[in-house]
C-alpha positions, 0 to 999 in steps of 0.5 A: 437386505435394505438397511432401513427400519420403518418408522414406529408410530408413537404410542400416544398417537395411535396405540394399535398402529404402534403395536403393529409397527413394533411387531413388524419391525422387531421381526416377531411374526408375519401373517399366514396365508389363512386369515388369523394365522401367524408365522412365528419368526425366530425372534418371536418363537425364541421368546415363546421358547423362553416362556415354555422352558420356565413354565414347564419346570414350574409345572413339573415341580407340581408333579405334572407330566407332559403328554400329546393328544390328537388334533381332531375331535369326533363330533359325537365325543365333543357333544357329550358336554353340552355347556362346553360345545355351546361355548365353542360352537361359533369358533369351531372349524369342522372337517367334513371331507377327505379328498372327494369323500364325505366323512360319516362323522364330522371332525372338529379341529381342537379349540381345547382338549378337555373332551379328548383327555376326559374320554381317554382317562375314562378307561385309565382311571379305575381306583383312587390309587390311579389318582391324581393324574396331572397332564400338560401338553404344549400344542396349537389350537384353532378358534375361528376368531372374527377379529384378529390381531397378532399374538393378542387374538389369532385363530390359531395360536400356541399354548399349554393346556394342563388337565388334572384329575383327583380323588377329592373336590378339595384337591382339584380346587387346590390344584386350580389355585396352585396353578393360578399362583404359578401363573401369577408369579411367572407373569409378575416376577419373570415377565414383570407384568403386574396383575389382578387375580381372582374369580371370573363371574358366571358370565365370563367363566370357562364353558362347562367349568364350575369356577374359573380363576384368572390373572388380568393385566392392564396395558399402556392404553388402559385396556385389560388383557386376560393373561392366564386362566385356571378352571375348577370343574369339580366332577362335571366333566367326570359325569359327562364322560363317566370317569369313576373310581373306587374310593378307599371305602370301596365305593364308586365316585366321580373323579374331580378335575381342573384345567388351565392354560396360557398362550402366545398372548403373553408376548402381546402382553410383554410388548404392550406393557413394557414397549416404548416409541422405539420398540420392544423392551424385554425383561432380562429373565425372558430375553432370548438375548440379554446382551448384544455386543455391537462392533463399530466396524469389523477390523481385526482389533475390534473383532478380537476385543468383541470376542474377548468380551463375549468369552468373559460374559458368555458363561453368565448371560445370553449374549451375541455379537453382531458381526453383520455388514449392516451399518453401526446405526442400523445394528443399534436401532435393530437391537433397540427395537428387539428390546435387548436389555443391554448393548455393549458398543466396541469402538477403536477409540474406546478400546485404545483407552481401555474402555467400552460403552454400555447402553441400556434399553430402558433409558437408552443412556450411554455410559463409558466404563473401563474394560477392567470393570466390565463384569462388575458393571454388567452384574450391577446393571442387571440387578437394577434393570428388572427393578426399574422395568417392574416399577414402571409397569406397577406405576402404569397399573396404579394410575389405571385403577378406578372405582365407580358406584353407578353405570354413568360414573363407570361409563365416563371413566371407561371413555375418558381414562380407561383402566380397571374400574371396581364396581359393586355388582349383583353377579347376574349373567343377564345384568352383565349382558346389559352392561356389555350391550351398553358399554362394550365392556365385561367383567375381568375378575371378582375382587371379593364377596364381602359387599355390605347388604345395603350396597346396590349393583352399579347397573341394575340397582339390585343388591350387590353381591361382589366387588368386581373389576370391569374394563375394556379388553383385548 
């Protein structure tokens, strides 16, 4: 392979080009043959595997069990929930032929699996004793997007989708909120991406849901990214699919449900929140490789010392040695672009003096330490590293929080200093349609409902009912 890495465009020069350059140089993915599809390369898929392993444990701690449902949904089944089909109709991929034979019924490639799971459980749930049922699946879905960008918005993507059914509305809503908290903790404490969380407006809630809750993050360029959603259906889906159970009073009742999901979009959030002009920067808890040992050359003494360092740290950290025949400079740049938190440089002069050089990904500063202090210094490094990264991200969020009371104020902020803008809002779908038409932005989440009665909506000037964050978004 050519030992050359393409130059990365500066974030401040062209953020979109910077993002594409990082994705390409970090070897996360390649474009698939079909528009909007991705080939996840080992570096990209490894990050997803790390996310999957952590979240999967969190779900199972809530009593959730993993399942798998089919890819294809018959048209007659999908049409049972009208609001659901209306929400996904523009993005549905439809199969009408097999070979040269036309199918008697259209089949849809799943955009999500609510209808499949609800139909299945209509035969499984008979009594309150069968509840709750808490299922999750790790799968791919297909939504035919008009405009695509790697990880952020692709036609086919990987995600998890949880679906639960309960014997009471309160229990289903509590599950919805519990999962929202799981997402919030994961994104803030593991990915180190600060978020706003709250209820979606009627305009933005999930098709067919009674309530949709969301976590929203802000990227370096001031655009918002929906990072996870949790939906409370109450008994709407159960009514559409006739999911009834006999309660403790021997009366028939519709079951209550929730659904929730996050996707490979979180990889995009990582890149755009933490990355810099040199590439990715990965939080230590999610980095597939936390430490890269980079020998200056492959002489016998350097190899031996590198292996000794590896053995000393391998029990505690995810670590690799780059024994490839690439140049030392290329190895350093490659590790930097991929966002590996810590590099340990092993050179002949240093080991002759009993030293090695540590280089951290946030500052790229180099420090020389004694080999005898290595374990303590590395432990100290990882205690500080994530704190620094999280504080940088929090500062970015804090500098991108604004407020406005009129559409003119709001529009000026969005154009000149984009970020989350808190506005008084009436909550009407038609009003939000107007805002979207005028500004190409939509609401992100409702902060609270405690607006004073004399407060007016920032757009239509009718009585405001809620304080709501709006933003330009991916």
